[in-house]
C-alpha positions in Angstrom: -62.8 -35.2 46.9 -63.5 -35.4 42.9 -67.2 -34.4 42.8 -67.5 -35.6 38.9 -66.7 -39.0 40.4 -68.7 -38.9 43.5 -72.1 -37.8 41.7 -71.5 -40.3 38.6 -71.2 -43.0 41.4 -74.4 -41.7 43.1 -76.1 -41.8 39.7 -75.1 -44.9 38.9 -76.0 -46.7 41.8 -79.7 -45.5 41.9 -80.1 -47.0 38.0 -78.2 -49.8 39.1 -80.7 -50.3 42.5 -83.2 -49.4 39.8 -82.1 -52.4 37.6 -82.0 -54.4 40.3 -85.4 -53.8 42.0 -86.6 -54.1 37.9 -84.8 -57.8 38.0 -86.4 -59.0 41.5 -90.2 -57.1 40.1 -89.3 -59.4 37.1 -89.3 -62.4 39.5 -86.2 -63.2 38.5 -82.8 -64.5 40.0 -80.2 -62.0 39.7 -77.5 -63.0 36.4 -74.2 -61.7 35.3 -74.9 -58.8 34.2 -76.2 -57.8 38.4 -72.5 -59.1 38.8 -71.1 -56.6 36.5 -72.7 -53.9 37.3 -71.8 -54.3 40.8 -68.2 -54.9 39.6 -67.8 -51.4 37.8 -69.4 -49.7 40.3 -67.1 -51.1 43.1 -64.1 -50.4 40.7 -65.3 -46.6 40.8 -65.2 -46.8 44.6 -62.0 -48.3 44.9 -60.6 -45.3 42.6 -62.8 -42.4 44.9 -61.1 -44.7 47.8 -57.3 -44.1 46.5 -58.1 -40.7 45.7 -59.8 -40.1 49.1 -56.5 -41.0 50.9 -54.3 -39.3 48.6 -56.0 -35.9 49.0 -56.5 -36.4 52.7 -52.7 -36.7 53.2 -52.1 -33.8 51.0 -53.4 -30.4 52.6 -56.7 -32.4 54.7 -59.9 -30.2 53.7 -62.2 -32.9 55.5 -63.9 -31.5 58.3 -63.3 -34.9 60.2 -60.7 -37.0 58.7 -61.6 -39.9 61.1 -65.3 -39.6 60.0 -64.3 -39.4 56.2 -61.7 -42.5 55.9 -64.4 -44.2 58.3 -67.1 -43.9 55.4 -64.1 -44.2 52.5 -63.8 -47.9 54.3 -68.1 -48.3 54.5 -68.0 -48.0 50.7 -65.6 -50.4 49.3 -67.4 -52.8 51.7 -71.3 -52.8 51.3 -71.3 -53.6 47.3 -69.1 -56.8 48.1 -71.3 -57.4 50.8 -74.2 -57.4 48.7 -73.1 -59.6 46.0 -71.8 -62.7 48.4 -75.1 -62.2 49.5 -76.9 -61.8 46.0 -74.7 -65.2 45.2 -75.9 -67.0 47.8 -79.7 -66.0 47.9 -80.4 -67.2 44.4 -84.0 -66.0 44.1 -85.6 -62.6 43.5 -84.4 -61.3 47.5 -81.0 -61.4 46.1 -81.8 -58.9 43.8 -83.2 -56.7 46.4 -80.1 -57.3 48.5 -78.3 -56.0 45.9 -80.8 -53.1 45.3 -80.6 -52.3 48.8 -76.6 -51.8 48.5 -76.7 -50.1 45.8 -78.8 -47.9 48.0 -76.9 -47.8 50.8 -73.9 -47.0 48.9 -76.0 -43.7 47.4 -76.0 -42.5 51.2 -72.2 -43.7 52.0 -70.7 -41.4 48.8 -73.3 -38.6 49.6 -71.7 -38.6 53.2 -68.3 -38.6 52.2 -69.1 -35.4 50.0 -71.0 -34.1 53.0 -67.6 -34.9 54.8 -65.4 -33.6 53.0 -66.7 -29.6 53.2 -65.6 -28.1 50.1 -65.6 -30.2 46.9 -62.9 -29.8 44.0 -63.2 -31.0 40.4 
């Protein structure tokens, strides 16, 4: 794993969750900015997925490769599901769901780092 990428994703997810919760607190439906923030985050998660698989194929450092791959797969599925729900629920609650999706993503990314063990980069 690349610690800088994972840390950046964690910080971005926290910031984007605050934005999503702010949208809900303003009693507004999520807009295109929420969608594009999720899209940018998903691109970072896909990069993390590719890097994680490549590093796992090399001299594996992961303590439990099965758990690691499971977290990798879950990490790229969480935000698209939250975005689909956000699109279906065009009220403030769609923004709440997206914010919760970001917070879940923070936990999954942290668990990826924890599962990998000693990180490089």
